[in-house]
Steps between C-alpha positions, in 0.01 A plus 500: 500500500716794367245785511578690821136587567392136461779384728401756757123446500424181314519140609830333594639189351441175688771443762721199549335224702622423851356151564270240356172692544616831359675309219175322410310830523748690277485226241121502509476879467698478177212300348135589436288470814434138601448302817804465723603170645290453813785373716690831477541645853763666724523367858838630634613514860556878487244648254616861552849436381435212256610601151269272310191599700556873489578508134196284425279753682670788325440344164130452578451849653674681215230378270262740685741799457683539165525138394800336344650559156358252251266341747135469397295733724230230538736330748398763757171310572597144394324275762785255557750787537271663756476166687880470513522861625248428765691198632820695518327803655371286786852410591624850469218649709544232768866580517427873535256435782753284675770761462280775643370278780203596736418867512321679783126559479440864425180703508419676170531842671846415618636375159693810396689496831559127470648545154730770629607273790569218256720726289690627803556147633656378172846381602634404157850588397547845361577459137432871450771591751750273330423651158522849648831464676719234353360316196725487199380599152485129415276432798273792417470377147397160642245665724325691213518187289300313766253786544441537120272197513244694695584867434459475125137411560468705819148546633339257249451214745342728766270646232311173488328620817337802335193323352462297822455803718241778514425848622765681706716190528532479118571874486778463753669225299461698175659801665811290580506330164470835308832602651650162408394551140639855483171686532436448135851599389673197334848631578418519876365150525704331777575211265653744253700673769640165596575415130724814497679384817578168326631686200718727709654186663577354159240231522248368251172697544276251325189362674603185691840509332660370821262222575756222441746667734290531812444214749174358637488737799484797267227337298311443827500872583300553175301179507352580843339819366363316192360223726320762709392705198359219290271361769205704619491311823846640578412868432560580869849347482565701183425836658683397813807421289481840337466671836813328636680573176423874531554523876849355479621673183580863558823467707642209298450689177678799650791270577500344155513842337778610729689178428491573130620857561787359711599296192496813285167466319285796389139597557373288209633189676355606840170645382305174556611482862473874566142497363406224751638686803227764479222301330516199741491729805155608380398158368560329834231710672256447219569127491475446873199717582290560189575180312545228760305671779219580264491145365465332840243752611293384202597136526621421851554134418797602284703640793705185540565479124635854490740426786607182332570678171717764683683240699565290181647805323744561788589136549572426129707821479703386805594179316589699193721745693664217687586321182672807357694593811603143578624458139695824505649423843628167365656679205265354239238629267132505612396412144466152357838332432418463133472877460791630701720728287247501216231745605312625195627853422322801369421474133 
Protein backbone atom coordinates (compact mmCIF):
# COMPACT_ATOMS: atom_id res chain seq x y z
CA UNK A 1 0.00 0.00 0.00
CA UNK A 2 2.17 2.89 -1.30
CA UNK A 3 -0.39 5.72 -1.20
CA UNK A 4 0.38 7.68 2.02
CA UNK A 5 -3.28 8.52 2.66
CA UNK A 6 -4.30 4.89 2.23
CA UNK A 7 -1.54 3.73 4.55
CA UNK A 8 -2.53 6.31 7.14
CA UNK A 9 -6.27 5.77 7.13
CA UNK A 10 -7.05 2.56 5.27
CA UNK A 11 -6.88 -1.05 6.39
CA UNK A 12 -3.59 -2.68 7.33
CA UNK A 13 -2.18 -5.85 5.78
CA UNK A 14 -2.77 -9.05 7.68
CA UNK A 15 -0.07 -9.63 10.33
CA UNK A 16 2.17 -12.65 10.78
CA UNK A 17 0.52 -15.40 12.87
CA UNK A 18 1.72 -16.17 16.39
CA UNK A 19 0.30 -19.63 16.97
CA UNK A 20 -2.02 -22.27 15.55
CA UNK A 21 -5.29 -20.38 15.98
CA UNK A 22 -4.10 -17.04 14.60
CA UNK A 23 -2.39 -18.94 11.77
CA UNK A 24 -5.62 -20.72 10.85
CA UNK A 25 -7.54 -17.44 11.06
CA UNK A 26 -5.07 -15.50 8.90
CA UNK A 27 -5.18 -18.28 6.30
CA UNK A 28 -8.99 -18.27 6.35
CA UNK A 29 -9.23 -14.48 6.00
CA UNK A 30 -7.24 -14.65 2.78
CA UNK A 31 -10.11 -16.66 1.28
CA UNK A 32 -13.77 -15.79 0.64
CA UNK A 33 -15.93 -16.08 3.78
CA UNK A 34 -16.56 -19.68 4.79
CA UNK A 35 -17.12 -21.70 7.94
CA UNK A 36 -14.04 -22.03 10.14
CA UNK A 37 -13.01 -25.34 11.62
CA UNK A 38 -15.12 -25.81 14.73
CA UNK A 39 -12.26 -27.07 16.90
CA UNK A 40 -10.33 -23.77 16.71
CA UNK A 41 -9.93 -22.34 20.20
CA UNK A 42 -7.38 -20.70 22.46
CA UNK A 43 -7.07 -21.99 26.03
CA UNK A 44 -3.74 -20.69 27.37
CA UNK A 45 -2.61 -20.57 30.97
CA UNK A 46 -2.04 -16.79 30.81
CA UNK A 47 -4.58 -15.28 28.39
CA UNK A 48 -3.43 -11.68 28.96
CA UNK A 49 0.07 -12.38 27.70
CA UNK A 50 -0.57 -15.21 25.24
CA UNK A 51 0.54 -14.18 21.77
CA UNK A 52 -1.84 -16.47 19.88
CA UNK A 53 -4.92 -15.48 21.88
CA UNK A 54 -4.31 -11.73 21.81
CA UNK A 55 -3.55 -11.68 18.08
CA UNK A 56 -6.61 -13.83 17.37
CA UNK A 57 -8.78 -11.31 19.20
CA UNK A 58 -7.11 -8.38 17.46
CA UNK A 59 -7.69 -10.00 14.07
CA UNK A 60 -11.39 -10.45 14.87
CA UNK A 61 -11.85 -7.00 16.39
CA UNK A 62 -10.17 -5.13 13.56
CA UNK A 63 -12.88 -6.39 11.22
CA UNK A 64 -15.20 -3.98 13.09
CA UNK A 65 -12.81 -1.04 12.62
CA UNK A 66 -10.97 -0.62 9.31
CA UNK A 67 -10.75 -4.25 8.28
CA UNK A 68 -7.72 -5.86 6.66
CA UNK A 69 -6.20 -5.28 3.23
CA UNK A 70 -7.62 -7.76 0.74
CA UNK A 71 -10.02 -9.34 3.24
CA UNK A 72 -13.67 -9.66 2.23
CA UNK A 73 -15.72 -7.33 4.43
CA UNK A 74 -18.39 -10.02 4.81
CA UNK A 75 -16.04 -11.74 7.28
CA UNK A 76 -17.09 -9.15 9.88
CA UNK A 77 -20.34 -11.02 10.60
CA UNK A 78 -19.42 -14.55 9.52
CA UNK A 79 -21.12 -16.79 12.14
CA UNK A 80 -18.28 -19.26 12.75
CA UNK A 81 -15.76 -16.42 13.13
CA UNK A 82 -18.04 -14.75 15.67
CA UNK A 83 -18.32 -18.09 17.49
CA UNK A 84 -14.52 -18.35 17.64
CA UNK A 85 -14.30 -14.78 18.88
CA UNK A 86 -16.86 -15.48 21.58
CA UNK A 87 -14.92 -18.52 22.84
CA UNK A 88 -11.69 -16.54 23.02
CA UNK A 89 -13.42 -13.54 24.60
CA UNK A 90 -14.75 -15.68 27.44
CA UNK A 91 -11.21 -16.63 28.40
CA UNK A 92 -10.00 -13.04 28.06
CA UNK A 93 -12.80 -11.60 30.16
CA UNK A 94 -12.37 -14.28 32.83
CA UNK A 95 -8.66 -13.45 33.01
CA UNK A 96 -9.44 -9.74 33.35
CA UNK A 97 -11.87 -10.39 36.19
CA UNK A 98 -9.34 -12.61 37.94
CA UNK A 99 -6.64 -9.96 37.51
CA UNK A 100 -8.84 -7.22 38.98
CA UNK A 101 -10.14 -9.39 41.81
CA UNK A 102 -13.04 -8.45 44.10
CA UNK A 103 -13.93 -4.79 44.24
CA UNK A 104 -15.69 -2.99 47.10
CA UNK A 105 -19.42 -2.41 46.91
CA UNK A 106 -20.05 1.26 46.11
CA UNK A 107 -23.26 3.26 46.18
CA UNK A 108 -24.04 5.03 42.90
CA UNK A 109 -23.78 8.43 44.62
CA UNK A 110 -20.25 7.58 45.77
CA UNK A 111 -18.97 6.34 42.42
CA UNK A 112 -16.97 9.45 41.34
CA UNK A 113 -15.13 9.42 44.66
CA UNK A 114 -14.52 5.68 44.35
CA UNK A 115 -13.04 6.14 40.87
CA UNK A 116 -10.72 8.85 42.17
CA UNK A 117 -9.66 6.60 45.06
CA UNK A 118 -8.99 3.74 42.64
CA UNK A 119 -6.76 5.98 40.52
CA UNK A 120 -4.87 7.27 43.58
CA UNK A 121 -4.32 3.73 44.88
CA UNK A 122 -2.78 2.52 41.63
CA UNK A 123 0.70 1.35 42.60
CA UNK A 124 2.02 0.37 39.20
CA UNK A 125 5.58 1.22 38.17
CA UNK A 126 6.02 4.74 36.83
CA UNK A 127 6.74 4.28 33.15
CA UNK A 128 6.13 8.00 32.66
CA UNK A 129 8.82 8.93 35.19
CA UNK A 130 11.32 6.66 33.45
CA UNK A 131 10.57 8.16 30.04
CA UNK A 132 10.77 11.65 31.50
CA UNK A 133 14.09 11.30 33.30
CA UNK A 134 16.26 8.59 31.82
CA UNK A 135 14.87 6.77 28.78
CA UNK A 136 17.11 6.66 25.75
CA UNK A 137 15.93 7.61 22.30
CA UNK A 138 15.75 3.91 21.40
CA UNK A 139 13.53 3.24 24.41
CA UNK A 140 11.27 6.20 23.62
CA UNK A 141 10.93 4.91 20.05
CA UNK A 142 9.91 1.55 21.46
CA UNK A 143 7.33 3.19 23.71
CA UNK A 144 5.63 5.08 20.87
CA UNK A 145 5.79 1.93 18.75
CA UNK A 146 3.77 0.10 21.40
CA UNK A 147 1.32 2.95 21.82
CA UNK A 148 0.75 3.32 18.07
CA UNK A 149 -1.53 0.28 18.15
CA UNK A 150 -4.11 2.25 20.12
CA UNK A 151 -3.27 5.90 19.49
CA UNK A 152 -3.65 5.66 15.71
CA UNK A 153 -7.30 4.80 16.31
CA UNK A 154 -7.61 6.83 19.49
CA UNK A 155 -11.16 7.29 20.80
CA UNK A 156 -12.71 4.87 18.30
CA UNK A 157 -13.24 1.98 20.77
CA UNK A 158 -14.81 4.26 23.38
CA UNK A 159 -17.12 5.74 20.75
CA UNK A 160 -19.00 2.43 20.61
CA UNK A 161 -20.73 3.65 23.80
CA UNK A 162 -22.37 6.67 22.14
CA UNK A 163 -25.41 4.90 20.65
CA UNK A 164 -25.80 2.88 23.87
CA UNK A 165 -26.28 5.92 26.09
CA UNK A 166 -28.88 8.66 26.21
CA UNK A 167 -29.56 12.16 27.42
CA UNK A 168 -26.98 13.99 29.49
CA UNK A 169 -24.77 10.91 29.73
CA UNK A 170 -24.50 10.67 25.95
CA UNK A 171 -23.78 14.41 25.78
CA UNK A 172 -20.95 14.05 28.32
CA UNK A 173 -19.31 11.30 26.29
CA UNK A 174 -19.67 13.25 23.05
CA UNK A 175 -18.08 16.29 24.73
CA UNK A 176 -15.00 14.21 25.50
CA UNK A 177 -14.94 12.52 22.12
CA UNK A 178 -15.22 15.81 20.24
CA UNK A 179 -11.90 16.87 21.72
CA UNK A 180 -10.41 13.48 20.85
CA UNK A 181 -11.48 14.00 17.24
CA UNK A 182 -10.08 17.52 17.09
CA UNK A 183 -13.36 19.42 17.41
CA UNK A 184 -14.00 18.83 13.71
CA UNK A 185 -10.47 19.82 12.62
CA UNK A 186 -8.77 16.82 10.99
CA UNK A 187 -5.29 18.15 11.72
CA UNK A 188 -6.10 18.34 15.46
CA UNK A 189 -7.46 14.83 15.80
CA UNK A 190 -5.44 13.12 18.49
CA UNK A 191 -4.64 10.22 16.18
CA UNK A 192 -3.17 12.70 13.71
CA UNK A 193 -1.12 14.41 16.40
CA UNK A 194 0.31 11.04 17.36
CA UNK A 195 1.03 10.24 13.72
CA UNK A 196 3.22 13.35 13.61
CA UNK A 197 5.02 12.21 16.77
CA UNK A 198 5.79 8.89 15.09
CA UNK A 199 7.13 10.71 12.06
CA UNK A 200 9.35 13.00 14.14
CA UNK A 201 10.85 9.91 15.79
CA UNK A 202 11.60 8.45 12.37
CA UNK A 203 9.00 5.69 12.61
CA UNK A 204 6.47 4.40 10.11
CA UNK A 205 3.23 6.36 10.52
CA UNK A 206 0.98 3.85 8.76
CA UNK A 207 -2.10 2.50 10.51
CA UNK A 208 -1.12 -0.64 12.46
CA UNK A 209 2.29 -0.55 10.76
CA UNK A 210 3.95 -1.84 13.95
CA UNK A 211 1.53 -4.65 14.71
CA UNK A 212 4.07 -7.43 14.12
CA UNK A 213 6.57 -5.73 16.44
CA UNK A 214 4.48 -5.45 19.59
CA UNK A 215 3.89 -8.27 22.10
CA UNK A 216 0.64 -9.71 23.42
CA UNK A 217 0.50 -7.37 26.42
CA UNK A 218 0.37 -4.38 24.07
CA UNK A 219 -2.43 -5.98 22.07
CA UNK A 220 -4.26 -6.60 25.36
CA UNK A 221 -4.30 -2.87 26.18
CA UNK A 222 -6.22 -2.33 22.93
CA UNK A 223 -8.28 -5.52 23.00
CA UNK A 224 -9.72 -4.76 26.43
CA UNK A 225 -11.34 -1.58 25.09
CA UNK A 226 -12.71 -3.39 22.04
CA UNK A 227 -14.10 -6.13 24.28
CA UNK A 228 -15.96 -3.57 26.37
CA UNK A 229 -16.99 -1.49 23.37
CA UNK A 230 -18.43 -4.27 21.23
CA UNK A 231 -20.70 -5.67 23.94
CA UNK A 232 -23.66 -3.61 25.08
CA UNK A 233 -23.74 -5.54 28.35
CA UNK A 234 -20.28 -4.10 29.12
CA UNK A 235 -21.14 -0.45 28.44
CA UNK A 236 -20.60 0.34 32.12
CA UNK A 237 -17.12 -1.17 31.95
CA UNK A 238 -16.40 0.83 28.79
CA UNK A 239 -17.16 4.20 30.37
CA UNK A 240 -15.32 3.15 33.53
CA UNK A 241 -12.29 2.34 31.39
CA UNK A 242 -12.50 5.76 29.75
CA UNK A 243 -12.78 7.47 33.14
CA UNK A 244 -9.68 5.72 34.48
CA UNK A 245 -7.86 6.51 31.23
CA UNK A 246 -8.64 10.22 31.55
CA UNK A 247 -8.10 10.44 35.33
CA UNK A 248 -4.57 9.02 35.11
CA UNK A 249 -3.43 10.73 31.91
CA UNK A 250 -2.59 14.37 32.52
CA UNK A 251 0.60 14.02 34.60
CA UNK A 252 2.05 11.12 32.56
CA UNK A 253 1.53 13.04 29.34
CA UNK A 254 3.33 16.04 30.80
CA UNK A 255 6.24 13.72 31.58
CA UNK A 256 6.22 12.15 28.13
CA UNK A 257 6.38 15.58 26.52
CA UNK A 258 9.19 16.66 28.81
CA UNK A 259 11.04 13.44 28.09
CA UNK A 260 10.96 14.17 24.38
CA UNK A 261 12.14 17.74 25.02
CA UNK A 262 15.02 16.32 27.09
CA UNK A 263 15.97 14.29 24.02
CA UNK A 264 15.97 17.41 21.86
CA UNK A 265 12.64 17.10 20.05
CA UNK A 266 10.49 20.03 18.96
CA UNK A 267 6.87 21.01 19.56
CA UNK A 268 5.64 18.91 16.63
CA UNK A 269 6.91 15.80 18.40
CA UNK A 270 5.49 16.82 21.77
CA UNK A 271 2.17 18.27 20.56
CA UNK A 272 0.25 15.03 21.13
CA UNK A 273 1.36 14.87 24.77
CA UNK A 274 1.06 18.59 25.44
CA UNK A 275 -2.50 18.56 24.10
CA UNK A 276 -3.45 15.82 26.57
CA UNK A 277 -2.09 17.67 29.61
CA UNK A 278 -4.80 20.30 29.38
CA UNK A 279 -7.55 18.28 27.70
CA UNK A 280 -7.43 15.32 30.07
CA UNK A 281 -7.50 17.55 33.15
CA UNK A 282 -10.94 18.67 31.96
CA UNK A 283 -11.98 15.27 30.67
CA UNK A 284 -11.39 13.54 33.99
CA UNK A 285 -14.05 15.65 35.68
CA UNK A 286 -16.55 15.12 32.89
CA UNK A 287 -15.81 11.38 32.80
CA UNK A 288 -16.08 10.81 36.55
CA UNK A 289 -19.10 12.99 37.35
CA UNK A 290 -21.15 13.61 34.22
CA UNK A 291 -20.45 10.37 32.35
CA UNK A 292 -19.95 7.66 34.98
CA UNK A 293 -21.87 9.40 37.73
CA UNK A 294 -24.73 10.18 35.39
CA UNK A 295 -24.82 6.64 34.03
CA UNK A 296 -25.17 4.99 37.44
CA UNK A 297 -27.76 7.51 38.55
CA UNK A 298 -29.82 6.38 35.57
CA UNK A 299 -28.82 2.70 35.82
CA UNK A 300 -27.64 1.92 39.37
CA UNK A 301 -27.11 -1.75 38.52
CA UNK A 302 -24.13 -0.75 36.34
CA UNK A 303 -22.09 0.67 39.25
CA UNK A 304 -20.02 -2.49 39.71
CA UNK A 305 -19.38 -2.71 35.96
CA UNK A 306 -18.07 0.87 35.87
CA UNK A 307 -15.65 0.10 38.68
CA UNK A 308 -14.57 -3.11 36.97
CA UNK A 309 -13.82 -1.28 33.72
CA UNK A 310 -11.74 1.35 35.54
CA UNK A 311 -9.85 -1.29 37.51
CA UNK A 312 -9.22 -3.35 34.36
CA UNK A 313 -7.77 -0.29 32.60
CA UNK A 314 -5.32 0.33 35.44
CA UNK A 315 -4.42 -3.35 35.91
CA UNK A 316 -3.67 -4.06 32.26
CA UNK A 317 -1.63 -0.88 32.02
CA UNK A 318 0.40 -2.00 35.05
CA UNK A 319 1.29 -5.24 33.24
CA UNK A 320 2.23 -3.23 30.16
CA UNK A 321 4.43 -0.80 32.12
CA UNK A 322 6.07 -3.63 34.03
CA UNK A 323 6.93 -5.39 30.78
CA UNK A 324 8.64 -2.32 29.33
CA UNK A 325 10.57 -1.39 32.46
CA UNK A 326 11.64 -4.97 33.22
CA UNK A 327 12.86 -5.41 29.65
CA UNK A 328 14.85 -2.19 29.72
CA UNK A 329 16.33 -2.92 33.16
CA UNK A 330 17.58 -6.24 31.78
CA UNK A 331 19.16 -4.47 28.81
CA UNK A 332 16.82 -5.94 26.20
CA UNK A 333 14.15 -4.62 23.90
CA UNK A 334 10.52 -4.58 24.99
CA UNK A 335 9.46 -5.45 21.45
CA UNK A 336 9.14 -8.94 20.02
CA UNK A 337 12.46 -10.62 19.35
CA UNK A 338 11.71 -11.01 15.65
CA UNK A 339 11.39 -7.24 15.24
CA UNK A 340 14.31 -5.91 17.28
CA UNK A 341 16.53 -3.67 15.15
CA UNK A 342 14.01 -3.62 12.31
CA UNK A 343 11.29 -1.17 13.32
CA UNK A 344 9.42 0.12 10.28
CA UNK A 345 10.69 3.62 9.55
CA UNK A 346 8.90 6.65 8.21
CA UNK A 347 8.09 6.34 4.54
